[in-house]
C-alpha positions in Angstrom: 33.3 64.3 69.6 34.5 67.7 68.5 35.5 70.3 70.7 33.3 73.1 72.0 34.3 76.4 70.5 34.1 79.7 72.8 32.4 82.0 70.2 32.9 84.7 72.3 36.9 83.9 71.9 37.2 82.9 67.9 34.8 85.2 66.8 35.9 85.1 63.3 34.9 81.9 61.3 35.6 80.9 58.2 35.1 78.0 55.4 36.4 76.4 53.5 35.1 73.9 50.2 37.4 70.7 50.1 36.1 69.8 46.3 37.8 67.1 44.8 38.8 65.3 48.7 34.8 65.0 48.8 34.6 62.4 45.5 37.6 59.5 46.9 34.7 57.4 48.1 36.2 54.8 51.1 39.8 57.1 51.0 37.5 60.4 51.8 38.2 60.4 55.5 42.2 60.0 54.8 42.2 62.6 52.8 40.8 64.6 54.6 43.0 63.8 57.7 46.0 65.1 55.5 44.3 68.0 55.0 43.8 68.4 58.5 47.3 68.0 59.9 48.7 70.2 56.9 46.4 73.4 58.3 47.1 72.6 62.0 50.4 72.5 61.1 50.4 75.9 59.6 47.8 77.2 62.1 50.5 75.9 64.7 51.4 79.2 65.2 48.4 81.5 64.9 45.2 81.0 67.2 42.9 78.6 65.8 40.2 75.9 66.1 39.6 73.9 63.0 37.9 70.9 62.2 36.0 69.7 58.8 32.1 67.9 57.7 30.1 67.4 54.9 32.6 68.8 52.3 33.5 72.0 54.9 36.3 72.9 56.4 35.6 75.6 59.4 38.4 77.9 61.0 37.5 79.3 63.6 39.9 82.4 65.6 40.1 85.2 67.1 39.7 88.3 65.1 44.0 88.4 65.5 44.4 85.8 63.7 42.1 86.2 60.6 45.3 87.6 58.9 47.4 83.9 59.5 44.4 82.3 58.4 43.3 83.5 55.3 47.3 83.4 54.2 46.9 80.3 55.1 43.3 79.4 53.7 45.4 80.7 50.2 48.0 78.9 50.0 47.3 75.0 51.4 45.9 72.9 48.5 43.2 70.3 48.3 40.7 73.8 49.3 39.1 74.7 46.4 37.6 78.2 47.4 36.8 79.5 51.2 35.3 82.4 52.4 35.0 84.7 56.1 31.6 83.4 57.4 28.7 84.9 59.4 27.2 82.4 61.8 23.9 82.8 63.1 21.4 80.5 64.8 18.7 78.6 62.7 15.3 80.7 63.4 14.7 82.4 60.1 15.1 85.8 60.9 18.3 86.2 62.1 18.7 84.5 58.9 17.9 87.1 56.7 19.1 90.4 58.8 22.4 88.4 58.8 22.1 88.0 54.9 20.8 92.2 54.3 23.6 93.1 56.7 26.4 91.0 54.3 24.3 92.7 51.7 24.8 95.9 53.0 28.5 95.3 53.2 28.2 94.2 49.5 26.5 97.1 48.1 29.2 99.3 50.1 31.7 97.5 48.2 30.5 98.6 44.9 28.8 95.3 44.6 24.8 96.3 42.6 23.1 93.0 42.0 22.8 89.6 43.5 21.1 85.8 43.9 20.7 83.6 47.2 21.7 80.3 46.6 20.5 78.3 49.7 21.7 74.9 51.2 19.9 72.5 53.7 21.9 70.2 55.1 20.3 70.0 58.5 16.9 68.2 57.2 14.8 69.1 60.5 14.2 72.7 59.4 11.2 73.7 58.8 12.4 75.4 54.7 13.4 74.0 51.7 16.0 76.1 50.0 14.0 76.9 47.6 12.3 78.7 50.4 14.7 79.7 52.8 16.1 81.7 49.5 13.0 83.3 48.5 12.2 84.2 52.4 15.7 85.9 52.8 16.2 87.2 49.4 12.5 89.7 50.3 14.6 92.1 52.4 17.2 93.4 50.8 15.3 93.5 47.6 12.9 95.7 49.5 15.1 97.7 50.4 16.7 98.4 47.3 20.0 97.4 48.0 20.9 95.6 45.5 18.4 94.5 42.4 18.0 90.7 41.4 20.1 89.1 38.5 19.6 85.5 38.5 22.1 84.8 35.7 24.7 87.5 36.2 25.0 88.7 39.7 27.9 90.6 41.0 27.6 88.6 44.1 26.2 85.4 44.6 24.6 85.6 48.3 25.4 81.9 50.4 23.1 80.3 52.8 24.1 77.0 54.3 21.7 75.8 57.1 24.3 73.0 59.5 24.6 73.0 62.7 24.7 76.4 62.7 23.5 78.4 59.7 26.2 80.2 58.2 25.9 83.3 55.2 28.8 84.9 53.4 28.8 86.3 50.0 30.9 84.7 47.1 31.9 87.6 44.7 32.3 87.4 40.9 36.5 87.5 40.0 38.1 86.9 36.8 36.4 84.4 34.0 33.0 84.8 35.5 34.2 82.7 39.2 32.7 83.5 42.3 34.3 83.3 45.5 37.4 83.5 47.1 40.0 81.5 45.2 41.8 78.8 46.5 43.9 75.5 46.1 42.7 72.8 43.7 43.8 69.3 44.0 45.0 67.3 47.0 46.1 67.4 50.2 50.4 67.8 49.8 51.4 64.6 51.4 48.7 62.1 50.2 51.4 61.0 46.7 54.7 60.2 48.2 57.3 62.8 48.2 59.4 64.0 44.6 62.6 65.4 44.5 62.4 68.8 42.6 65.4 69.9 40.3 64.9 73.2 41.3 66.8 75.9 39.3 66.4 79.7 39.4 64.5 79.7 36.4 60.9 80.0 35.3 59.6 76.3 35.1 60.3 74.3 37.8 59.0 76.1 41.0 55.4 75.9 38.3 56.5 71.6 37.9 56.7 71.7 41.4 53.5 72.8 42.9 51.8 71.3 39.6 53.0 68.3 41.3 52.6 69.3 44.6 48.6 69.8 44.2 48.1 66.4 43.2 49.1 65.6 46.7 53.0 65.2 46.2 55.7 65.8 49.1 58.3 68.3 47.0 61.7 68.1 48.5 64.2 70.7 46.5 68.0 69.8 45.2 70.2 73.2 43.3 73.6 72.8 41.8 75.0 75.9 42.5 79.2 76.7 40.4 80.7 79.6 42.6 82.3 81.5 41.9 80.8 81.4 37.9 77.4 81.8 39.7 77.0 84.5 41.9 75.5 84.5 45.7 72.4 86.5 44.2 71.8 82.5 41.9 71.9 80.7 45.1 69.3 83.9 47.0 66.5 83.2 44.2 66.6 79.8 44.8 66.6 80.3 48.7 63.3 82.2 48.2 61.6 79.8 45.1 62.5 77.7 48.0 60.1 79.4 50.6 57.5 80.0 47.9 57.2 76.1 46.9 57.4 75.4 51.1 53.9 77.6 51.1 51.8 75.8 49.1 53.5 72.4 49.7 53.4 72.8 53.7 57.5 72.6 54.4 60.6 71.5 52.1 64.0 71.2 52.2 66.3 73.1 50.0 69.8 71.0 49.4 72.7 73.4 47.8 74.9 71.3 45.9 78.5 72.8 45.2 79.1 71.5 41.4 82.4 73.5 40.6 84.6 70.7 40.4 81.7 68.6 38.1 81.3 71.5 35.9 84.8 72.3 35.4 85.8 68.9 34.8 83.3 68.5 32.2 84.1 71.9 30.2 88.1 70.3 30.1 87.4 67.0 29.3 83.6 65.8 26.9 83.5 67.1 23.0 82.2 70.6 24.0 78.6 70.1 21.8 78.5 67.6 25.0 79.1 69.7 27.8 75.3 70.4 28.9 74.3 66.8 28.3 76.5 65.6 30.2 75.8 68.1 33.1 72.4 67.3 33.0 73.7 63.6 33.7 75.6 64.6 36.9 73.2 66.0 38.1 70.6 63.1 37.4 73.4 60.8 39.2 73.8 62.8 42.0 69.7 63.4 42.3 69.5 59.8 42.4 72.1 60.0 45.2 69.6 62.0 47.4 66.7 60.2 46.0 67.7 57.1 48.1 69.0 59.2 51.3 65.5 61.1 51.2 63.8 58.0 49.8 62.2 59.8 47.1 59.8 58.0 44.7 61.0 60.5 42.1 62.6 63.1 40.5 60.7 66.4 39.2 61.9 68.2 36.5 60.4 71.6 34.9 61.7 70.5 31.6 59.5 70.8 28.2 59.6 69.5 25.2 61.8 71.6 22.3 62.0 74.3 24.9 66.3 74.3 24.7 68.1 72.0 23.3 68.9 70.1 26.2 65.1 69.0 26.1 64.8 67.5 22.9 62.7 64.2 22.7 66.6 62.4 21.6 68.6 64.0 24.8 65.4 63.6 27.2 65.9 60.2 26.7 69.2 60.6 27.0 69.3 61.9 30.6 66.3 59.9 31.9 68.8 56.9 31.3 70.9 57.9 33.9 67.5 58.1 36.5 67.1 55.4 39.4 63.9 56.3 39.8 60.6 57.5 37.4 61.7 60.9 36.1 57.5 63.2 36.2 57.8 66.2 34.1 54.8 68.2 34.3 55.1 70.7 32.4 56.4 68.3 29.1 53.5 69.7 27.0 53.0 73.3 28.2 54.7 76.9 26.5 56.4 79.3 27.7 53.7 81.4 28.4 50.8 78.8 30.2 54.0 78.5 32.4 54.5 82.0 33.2 50.7 82.5 33.9 51.3 80.0 36.4 54.1 81.4 38.1 52.6 84.8 38.2 49.9 83.1 40.5 52.0 81.5 42.7 53.9 84.3 43.2 57.7 83.0 41.4 57.6 84.6 38.6 59.2 87.8 39.6 61.9 86.7 41.6 62.7 83.7 39.0 63.4 86.8 36.3 65.9 88.4 38.2 69.1 88.6 36.5 71.4 86.0 38.1 72.6 83.4 35.6 72.6 79.7 36.5 75.2 76.8 36.1 73.1 75.5 33.2 73.3 78.6 31.1 76.5 79.7 31.9 78.7 76.7 31.0 75.9 76.7 27.3 78.4 75.4 24.2 77.8 77.1 21.1 76.2 74.6 19.0 74.7 71.7 21.6 74.4 68.3 20.5 70.3 68.2 19.7 69.7 64.4 18.8 72.0 62.3 21.4 72.8 58.5 20.6 72.7 56.7 24.2 75.0 54.4 23.5 77.5 57.6 22.4 76.9 59.9 25.8 77.4 56.8 27.9 80.4 56.6 26.5 81.5 59.9 26.8 80.3 59.9 30.6 82.2 57.5 30.9 85.9 58.5 29.8 85.0 61.3 32.1 85.4 59.0 35.4 83.4 61.9 37.1 81.7 59.4 39.7 83.7 60.4 42.4 82.9 63.7 41.7 79.7 63.9 41.7 80.0 61.4 44.9 81.7 64.6 46.5 79.0 67.1 45.6 76.9 65.2 47.1 78.8 64.4 50.5 79.6 68.2 50.5 76.1 69.8 50.1 74.3 71.9 52.5 70.6 71.3 53.5 68.0 74.0 54.2 64.6 74.1 55.3 61.9 76.3 55.5 58.2 75.9 56.0 54.3 77.6 55.8 54.2 77.5 59.5 57.9 79.4 60.0 55.7 82.2 57.0 53.2 82.1 59.4 55.2 82.1 62.6 57.1 85.3 61.6 53.9 87.3 60.3 51.2 86.3 62.1 52.3 84.7 65.6 49.5 85.3 68.0 50.7 83.2 70.2 55.0 82.2 72.2 56.4 80.6 68.7 60.1 79.3 67.9 60.4 79.4 63.7 62.5 76.1 62.7 63.9 78.2 59.7 67.3 78.0 58.8 70.4 75.4 57.9 70.0 71.8 59.1 73.2 70.6 59.9 74.0 66.9 59.3 70.9 64.8 58.2 67.8 65.8 56.4 64.6 65.4 58.9 63.4 61.8 58.6 66.4 60.4 56.9 
């Protein structure tokens, strides 16, 4: 049984649409449970109550908490759309007044036309959906607040008769879609765990985001080559990890010092193979970390043909050194498509800051484009570099970032202890 919510305290109400979760048949409750778990973790420092029912997420909060709730609803994956709603009793007069109030609010924001969409989940209500829509549209039309447009209205006023009646507006947005945009996909945590090789560029944060949208928990590894890569380059990656954490509930960022590894490659490997050897060594370190954190796969931001290390032949060579499946969610995307997603999730402005990562600084003028696996294995064997890779892994620094910390620092409405910062020793859960 759900707890009774004091509406005099929790007077702000939001409804989220669950979308894909509702198609999971007998597993639907597991997906809803994970979504609720993620929301509760995120809102730990914010005054809010929530529950799910019939494909909807209900969030009740105090007025002071509304900004934090809206931030969470905009970032938690698995919610296709959300809106602030007005709740009223299941009386047609009260419903009509709520619709009229919403219409006035939207007209004040510049809306000119509307349509009504009603949904009657409570079949004991004496009017069906069509009758509800017809009845509540009359006062809006009669007062001349908005004109009727059933094809392309500026707003759609939704009326949902459930345990209460909920009324809200879905404004028309880009591409003709309506409503507050949510983050479609599956709740993070239902599809295992992946290790993201995070650089300071545009691609890898987008790759991590795309896997999180399919329900995968993402942890991050960044290879740093100080002093050849600057402190500002590392700072970029910390910011990108925070962005990833806001969508993925939380994440750990592992900073792996790779200077000695890169210098060994530069001095001992054929010039044209230095980038490929670096990628292979990164994969070997990723194997160690994936084993430590029990990751199901390794995730990269590689896109076929984008740079020399991402030809079909070189990708095959690199992957042959992996001990777990390598997922490349951007493999068939071009830079324009990737950039569009980076802009959407807010990582683009950080990614384009002019601080190069270790891959760029050590790129040879004429890298090998179609490496042969036997040649690559022989060059790697001659490097005798496994001990340096192991030492780099052992010397890693670990940081934790979470959506809860973001909300706690910006929107906390009750005592809150942030968990942000460096984690010495083992990762949480090891």
